[in-house]
N, C-alpha and C positions, 0 to 999 in steps of 0.2 A: 243317130245315137238314141239309145233307149231312154225312157223317162226315168227321172230320179225317183227312188222309192219314197213313200210317205215319210214325213218328218218323224213319226213315232217309231219308224223302223231304222232310222239313220243311226240311232244309238246302238242298236244291235249290230248294224253293219260296221260301225266304228270299232265295237268290241271285237268282232271277228278279225278285222284287219289288224288291230293291235295285237291280238293273240298270235297271228301269223308272223308279224314283225318281231314279236317277243321271242319266238322260238328260233327265228333266223339270227337275231342278235345274240341270244343266249348260247347258240351253238358255237359261236366264235370263242366263248369263254368257258362253256361247261366242261370241256376237256382239261382245263388248267389244273384243277385239283386232282384229276385222275392221271395226270402225266407220270408221276412216279410208278403207279401201278401199270400203266400202259408200257412204260419204258422197260419195266421188269418182265412183263408177260411177252412182249414182242421184240425184246432185245434191242431197244434203241440206245444209242450213245447219248451222252449229255448234250453234245453239240447238235445232234439231229432231232432232239425232242421238239424244238421250235417248229419243225415241219408239220407236226400234228395240228398246230394252229394255222401255220402259213399256207398249207395246201388248200385249206378252206377259204381263207381270206383272199388269196391271190385270184382264184377262179371267180370268187364272189365279186371282187373289185374289177377284174378284167372283163367280165361279161355283163356287168350291170348296164352299161350304156346300150348294148345290143338288146338286153332284156327290156329296157325302157322303151326303145323304139318299137320292138315287137308288140309290147303292150299297147302303145299308141295306135298302131296300124292293124293288128290282128284282133285286138279286143282285150281290154284290161282284165275283165273277169276270166276270160278264157285262159289267158297266160298265167293268171294268178293260180288257177286250178292245176294247169300243167306243171307249173313250178313246184307246187306242193307235192304232186305225185312223184316227181323226180327226187325231191328232197327226202321224202319218206322212204323211197326205194333205196337210195344211197345210204341212208341212216341204217337200214336193215343190213345192207352189205357190210358197212363199217363195223357194226356190232359182231358180225360173224368173222371178222378178219383173223387170219392165222399167221400173218407176217407184217413187218413194218411197211413194206411196199404196198401190200393189199390195203392196209388202213389208209395210207397216204392217198392212194388212187380214189378210194371211197370218199374220203374227205374232200378231194378235189371235185368230185361229181356232186357232192352235197352243196358245195359252193356254187356250182352251176345252177342247181335248183334254187338256191337263195337269190342268185342274181336275177332270176325270172320273177320270183315272188315279191321281192322288196320294192322295186320301182312300180310294179303294177299296183301294189297295195297303197303306196304313198300317193300315186296319181289318182287312185280312186277316192282317197280322202279329199284331194283338191277338187274333184268333180262333185262330191257330195256336199261340201261345205263352202259357202261363199267367203271370199277373202275379206278380212277384217276381224272383228272380235270373235265372230262365229268360228272362223277357221283357226284363230289363235287358241281358242279353247280346245278344239280338236287336236291341234298340234301340241298342246300341253299334255294331253293323254299320250300322244305319239312320242313326245320327248321323254315322258316318264317311263314309257315302255322301253324305248331305245336305250336310255341311260341306265335303267335298272336291270336290263337284260343281262349285262355283263356280270353285275354283282350277284344277281339271282342265279346265273349260270354256275358260278363257283359254289354257291350254296347247294343247289340241287345236285351238282356234280359230286360234292362231298357225300351227300346223303346216299345217292345211288351207288357210288363206288364202295362205300362202307357196307351198305346193307345188301346189295345185289351183285356187285362186281362192275368193273369199269365198262363192260359192254353195254350196260343199261343207260349210260349217258348218251348213247346213240339209239338204242332200241326205243327209248321213251318218245322219240319224235314220230315214230310210225303211227300209233293210234291218233295222236294229235293232228298230224298232217292229213290223214285220211278223213277224220271228222271235219276238219276245217274245209277241205275240198268239197265235201258233201253239203255242208251248210252254205257254202258260197253260191251254189246254184239257186238257193231260195232267198238269200238276204242281199245279194249284191246285184246292182244293175250292170248290164253290159254297156260299155261305152268304147268308142274308137274314133279316130280321126280319119277323114277321107284322105286318100293319097295313094301313090304307087307303092305296092308292097315289095320294095327293094331293100335288102338287108346287107349290111357291111360285115360279112363274116371274116373277110381278110383282115380288116382293121382290128376286130375283136381278138383274133388269134395272134396278130402281131404284137399288140400291147400286152396280152396275157403272157405270151411266150417271152417277150422281152423282160417284163417285170419278174417273172419266175426265175429266169436265168440270172437276173441281177441279184435277186435275193439269194439264190444258190451260191453265187460267186462270193457274196459277203459272208455267208455262213461257212463256206468251204475255205475261206482265206485263212482261218486259224490253223488249219491243217496244212494247206499248200504253201502258205506264206503270202503276205500282202504284196510283196514285191516279186512274186514268182511269175514265170511266163504263163502258167495255167490260169492264175487270177486275172492277168491282163487280157488274155484271150477270151475268157468267159465274160468279163466286164465289157470288153470291146464288142463282142457279139451281141450282148444284151443291149448296149447303146445303139447298135446298128438296127436291131429289131424295133426298138422304141422310136428311133428316128424314122424308120420306114412307116410307122403308124401315121405320123404327121403327113408324110408324102401320100400315103393311101387316102387319108381323109380329104386332102385337097383335090384328088382326082376322082373320088367316088361320087356316083350319082346320088347316093343316099348315105352320106357320111354319118358315123356315130356322133361325131362332134363337128358341126359345121363351123370351121374357123373363118373369120373371127366370130360370126354368128352371135350366139347367146353371150359370148364373152365380151361383147360390146357393152353389156350391162356391168358396170363396175362392181356393184354389190355382189353379183353372182360370182365373178372372178375372185374377188377377195374372200368371200365366205367359203369358197371351196378350198382355197389355200389354208384358211384357218382350220377347216375340217381335216385336212391332211395332217396338220401339225398336232391337233388335239388327239387324233388317233395314234400318232407316233408316240405320244406320251401315255395315253390311256392303256393301250394293250400291254405295255411294259409293266404297268402297275399290277394288273391282275396276274400276269405270268410270273413275275419275280416274287411278289408277296406270297403267292401260293407255294412256290418252291421254298422260300425262306421258312414258312411255317412248318412244312413237312421235313425238309432236308436239314434244317438247322435247329428249330425249336422242338422237333420230334412230334408234331401233331399228327394224328391219324387223319384220314380223308374227311371224316364226318366233323371232327373238331375244326379243321381248317375251313370247311364249308360254312359251318355255323358262325365262325368268326367274321364272316362277311355280312351278317345280318344288319349291323348298324349302317354299313355302307349302302346296302340295298334300300333300307328304310329311308335313309337320308336323301338318296337320289329321288325317291318317289315324292317325298315332302317338298324338296326344293324345286322339282319340276312342276309341281302343282302351283307353287308360289310364282314360278318364273313366267307362266302364261299371263297372269295378271300384271306382272311387272313389265313385260314386253309391251302389252297394250297401253300401259300408262307412260312408260319412259322411252319406248322404242327398243329395237333388238340390239343396237350397238352397245350401249352402256352395260346391258346385262351380259352380253357375250364377253366383253372385256373383263368384267368382274368375275365371270365364271372361269375364264382362263387364268386369271391371277390366283384365284383360290385353288385351282387344280395344281398350279405350279407350287404353291405353298404346301399343299398336301404331299407332293412328291419330294420336296426338299425335306419335309419332316420324316417321311418314310426312309429317306436316305441316311437317317441317323441310327438305323437299326444296329444292334450289336449281337454277337454270337451267343451271349447269355441273356438275351432280351426277354421282355415280358409282353403279354397281350395288351395290357393297358398302356404301357409306356411306348411301345413300338408299333402297335397296329390300330388300336381303337381310336385315339384322337386324330391321327392323320387320316384315318378312314372317314371320319365325320367331316373334316375340312374338305377332303377330296369329293365327298358326296355332294356337298352344296356347290362346289365348283362345276362338277359334271352335270348336275341337274340344270343349273343356270345356262351352261354352255350349250347343252344339247337342244333345249327348247328354243333358245334365241337363234341358234345356228340353223335349225330346221325351218323356222319361220322366215328367216332372211333368205334361205336357199330357194324358196319358191315365191318370194315377194315380187309382185309386178310381172310375173311370167304369164304369157298368153296361154290359154287352155291347150292349144295344139302342141305346146312345148312342155307340158306338165311332166310327161314321162322322161324327157331329156333332163329337165332340171332336177327331178328327184333322183334320176340315175346318176347325175353328176355328183351330188352331195354324198350319196352312198358310195360311189366309186372312190371319191376322195378319202372317205373314212377307211374303207377296206384296204386301199393301196397304202395309205399312210400307216395303218396298223401293221401290215406285212413288212413294209420297209423299216419302220421304227423298231419292230421286234427283231428283225434280222440284224440291224445295226447294234441295238442294245444287247442282244444275246451275244454277238461277237465281242462287244466291249466287256461284258461280264465274264464270259468264258476265257477270254485272253488274260484278263487280270487275275482270275482265279487260278488258271494254269501256271501263270508266272509265280504266284505266291506258293502254290503247291511245290513248284520246282525249287523254291527257296527253303522248303521244309516247314512252312506254316501249316498248322493244323487244318484239316479239311473244313470244319465248321467255320472257322475264322476266314479261311480263303473264300468260301462260298459267300459269306456275309459281305465281305469287302467287294467282291465282284458284283453282287446284287446292288449294293449301295452306290457304287460308281455308276452303274447303268441307270439307276433311278435319278441320280443327279443330272445325268445327260438328258433323261426324259423330262426333267423339270425345265431344262433349257429349251426343249421343243415347245413346252407350254408357254414359256415366257415369250418366245418368238411368235407364237400364235396370238398372245395378248397384244403385242406390239403391232402385228399385222392388222388385227381388228381395230386397234386404236387409230392407226394412221391411214389405212387403206380403205376401210368401209366408210361410205358417205354418212356423215351425221345428219345431213339434210334429209336424205332418203329415209333414214331411221325415224326421224321426227315426223315426217309426213305420213309414214306408215302408221305410227302410233296415233296421230290425230285422226286419220281416216278410220282406224279401228274404233276409236272412242266415239266417233259419230255414227258407227255402224255402216260406213260406206265401203265400197270396193275401191281399192287403190288403183288408179290407172297405171297400166304397164309403163307408159312413157315416163312416169315420175321416177322410175328406178334407173334411168339411163344416166 
């Protein structure tokens, strides 16, 4: 393993890694405000619009574990650079899309690039900064970036769509990705673990294919019917593929997820389930609020994007507060608080009306959600790598990112199906389109709040309070927490 860069360069290295993570997270959300424009230009139906988001998140989530293992064994800096090149190239192809299928394929390849970049970047953070207060501060930066990336994405998406066209929500990644790749050769150390270079491609394709088919079956069920033979066959095939993933993992020489392996650590298992649930609620918020502002309130793309400024600012402020709170009180209470506040924000959002206003329907629930997301993201990220041995850093970071991306895709598929089904039913009864859309969005966000509440309960009852306290005490003393303490 190469030497760690001098301390005075670690800040620059962290900034570079944070920027890369920012564009990766941002790209899951930047298309949200552009969705009406994309739908019109490339002739998407309302039901299929969610694929512009899900094509990215599914390949992102499905290949993250493979990306993490490749980073650990081939080299974290090397894979970070390769991922950035794939990401930038796919972004260029997406901006040039001439059809809905073209764009969906480009978004899927973008997700593959993100799946390589993100775990390499987070594992480099764990290599550069010692566990304890030092790493908590770095994770505070990371959490602020991850949490605000979604809100900043819709802001930038609105600006670019309004001023330059929807294509630029993708083109903007190209110069950033290339510049980050060039800087990485100067600022980042190369680090890798010793071991046989054996990679579980079969497992990665099985889980990605299974999840993609599951999401497709949920989205398609509104057309085909939930009780139709088509839906049962699609869902059955998806479950067979997902089941085969677990079979492949148990027989593979180098499994993506060594069962039970890292899942013997109770905190790791629990925090990944919480990550799944918070993403199921988070993605719905950006998706439906963006559509509500444009399709119901009549905002243009720029106004919709600017409307997210308080949310973005609130996440940055709360994430900065959260790093200190986690060091003082432990990650568990801050995570529970964050999930409760997020649920409250979604319940408030669910009160939207067809003749609503920005202050009454968007501003205040945005601020509440911002503090919830800032607290949740930082505490969740700290907990996800707490007590993990260095050789499993890529796996641990890949797992939490996987949980978030898979949760986002599944949650959006479920909630889009709920919203579209309710809206279609109301339209069939003769209800005005604006009212039908509003009630569909409201119902979906109510269900999303349920996911956040489930996450809060999971964090409260499944994450060890003792481990959380010991981590906080070790951080306050400036000590490295022993991995055994997290079992």
